[in-house]
C-alpha positions as CSV (number, residue, x, y, z in Angstrom):
1,G,23.6,4.8,23.7
2,K,20.2,6.2,24.2
3,P,19.0,6.6,27.9
4,A,16.3,4.2,29.0
5,E,14.0,7.0,29.9
6,R,14.1,8.4,26.3
7,V,13.4,4.9,24.9
8,A,10.4,4.6,27.2
9,D,9.2,8.1,26.3
10,E,9.4,7.3,22.5
11,A,7.6,4.0,23.0
12,C,4.8,5.6,25.0
13,D,4.4,8.4,22.5
14,A,4.2,5.9,19.6
15,L,1.5,3.9,21.5
16,A,-0.4,7.1,22.4
17,D,-0.4,8.1,18.7
18,F,-1.6,4.7,17.6
19,L,-4.4,4.6,20.2
20,K,-5.6,8.1,19.1
21,S,-6.0,6.9,15.5
22,D,-8.8,4.8,14.1
23,A,-6.3,2.4,12.5
24,T,-6.5,-1.3,13.1
25,I,-2.7,-2.0,12.7
26,E,0.3,-0.1,14.0
27,P,3.1,0.7,11.6
28,H,5.6,-1.9,12.7
29,L,3.1,-4.8,12.3
30,A,1.8,-3.4,9.0
31,D,4.9,-4.1,7.0
32,Q,5.1,-7.7,8.4
33,L,1.5,-8.5,7.2
34,I,2.3,-7.9,3.5
35,L,3.6,-11.4,2.8
36,P,0.8,-13.3,4.5
37,M,-1.7,-11.1,2.8
38,A,0.0,-11.8,-0.6
39,L,-0.2,-15.6,0.0
40,A,-3.9,-15.5,1.2
41,K,-6.7,-16.1,-1.3
42,G,-9.1,-13.2,-1.9
43,E,-9.0,-9.6,-1.0
44,S,-7.4,-8.4,2.2
45,R,-7.3,-5.0,3.7
46,F,-6.3,-3.1,6.8
47,T,-5.8,0.5,8.1
48,T,-2.5,1.6,9.6
49,S,-1.8,4.6,11.7
50,Q,1.2,5.4,9.5
51,I,2.2,4.4,6.0
52,T,6.0,4.1,6.3
53,R,8.7,3.8,3.6
54,H,9.5,0.3,5.0
55,L,5.8,-0.7,4.3
56,T,5.8,0.6,0.8
57,T,9.2,-1.0,0.1
58,N,7.9,-4.4,1.4
59,I,4.8,-4.1,-0.9
60,W,7.0,-3.3,-3.9
61,L,9.3,-6.2,-3.1
62,V,6.5,-8.8,-2.7
63,Q,4.9,-7.6,-6.0
64,Q,8.2,-8.4,-7.8
65,F,8.1,-12.0,-6.8
66,L,4.4,-12.9,-6.5
67,P,1.5,-12.3,-9.0
68,V,-0.3,-10.0,-6.6
69,Q,-1.3,-6.3,-6.6
70,F,-1.6,-4.0,-3.6
71,E,-3.2,-0.6,-3.4
72,V,-1.9,2.0,-0.9
73,N,-4.6,4.6,-0.1
74,G,-2.9,7.4,1.7
75,A,0.4,9.4,1.9
76,E,3.7,8.4,3.5
77,N,3.9,9.2,7.2
78,E,0.1,9.5,7.4
79,M,-2.7,7.1,8.3
80,G,-3.9,5.0,5.4
81,E,-5.4,1.8,4.0
82,I,-3.6,-1.1,2.4
83,V,-5.6,-3.3,0.1
84,K,-4.5,-6.6,-1.6
85,I,-6.5,-6.8,-4.8
86,D,-8.1,-10.2,-5.4
87,G,-6.9,-11.8,-8.6
């Protein structure tokens, strides 16, 4: 397995990267917010420090089952904004 020191270093590096950004949500939470956003009424939006493949996959999947549209403003592996379009 991976040494504990390496795990700690990776976690600290990820936190430092997030804190340096102007984003409101870190990447692991971002993909978990898609379903609650889809179920909420009205427009929702947040910025994330990294648009991940997991995030865009979750958005695609939710759009297959619910009558909702999301807009991803930004490129994969970069900071960006996620918007749930009202309607």
